[in-house]
N, C-alpha and C positions, 0 to 999 in steps of 0.2 A: 360675341364672341368669334362668329363667322366674319363679319365686317374686319374685327381686329386682324385675324388672321390674313386675311386678303390684303389689307393694308401693308400688315409686316412684310409679307411677300412680295407685294410691288416695290417697297422702298428697298429691300434687299435685293441687289442684282448681283447675279453670277459675275464676279472677276477671274478672269482666266489667268492661274499662276504660269507663266513662260517657263519657268526652271522646273515645272512637274515631272514632265518626261525624262529628264535629265536626271533628277531626283531619284526617281523610280528605277531608272536603271542604275545607278550607282549603288542603290539598294539592294537588287537583285546581284548585281557583282560582288557585293561585299559577303553576300548571304552565301553564294556559291563558293567564293576562296575561304570562307569559313569552313564550311562543310568539307572542302578537299584536303584542308589542313587537319581537320579533326578525322577524316579518313586516313590520312598520311600517319598520323601519330598512332591511331589505333593497329594500323598494320604493323607500324615498328614495333609497337609493345607487343604484339601476340607473335612477331618474328622472335623478338628477343626473350621471350617468356620461352617459347617452344626451344630455341636454342639452349637456355638454360636446363630446361626439361630433358633435353637429350644426353646430357652427361649422366645423370644417375640412371636414367631408364638403358644407357647402353652397357653402364658398369653392371646392372641387374642381367641383362642380355647374357654378358659374358659371364656371368657369375652363374645364371641358370645352365649355359651350355656346357660349363665344366663339370656340374652336377648331374647331368641329364644323363650321361652315359652315352650320348652322341657319338663320341668321339671313338668309344670301344666298338660298337657297331658299325660304324663308318669304315673301320680299319678291317673288319672281316671281308670286305670287297678285295681289299688286296692281299689277303692273306693265303686263303685256301680256295682256289678255283673250281675244284669238284662239288663241293657241298654250296656255292653260290649259285651255281646253275639248278642245282636240286631244290633250294630253298630260297630262292630270291624272291618270292612274295613275301613268305615270313620275316625276311630281312627289311623289306620295303616297309611292313607295317610295323617293325621294330621301331626303324629310324623314325618314322612320321609319329609313333607313339612318344618317342622320346624328346621330339621338338618341343621346346617352352614357348609355346605358340602365344600365349599371352603377353611375353616380353617381347616377342618378334611384332607383334602388331603395335604394342605400344611404342616401341622404338622406330619402326618403320611410319608410324603413323605421325609421330612427331616430326620427323625428318619431312615428312609430306607437308605439314602444316607448316614449317618453316620456310620452305622453298616457296609454298604456295604466297603466303603472307609476303615474302619478299618480293615476288613476281609483282603482287597487287600494291606493293610501295612504291615501286618502280614506275609503274602505270600512273600512281598519283603525281609522283616528281614529274614526270613527262607531261601529264595534263595540267600541272599548276604552271610549269613553262610556257605552255601553250596559252592558257589564259593570261598569263600576265603580259603575254606579247601583244594580245589586241589592245 
């Protein structure tokens, strides 16, 4: 068995492929281009989904602000100056308590996600243009 293996290895000579490095480079470039495009479409999808989600979240925020009574507490600041100076802490606590925090957090986080994904999408577009120029 050993003799057969040594004969086989002696007969089989290593033949160098002249295009091997070019083929490897093209495969790496193709893979990088695929990843860039995948990231680009992912960021566009996330930005589109957050943009679509902003509309009902903003409507819910405006509805919660009208039902919370925040406007009534806020109007006290401009109505009676003497009582505001005495009870300013209670007024601030009432304003803070009447804020619809969940709606505010959801609305502004969707806006933040939209702008962040749009930023990364533009970076991927610039990166894709730079990689095509090489």
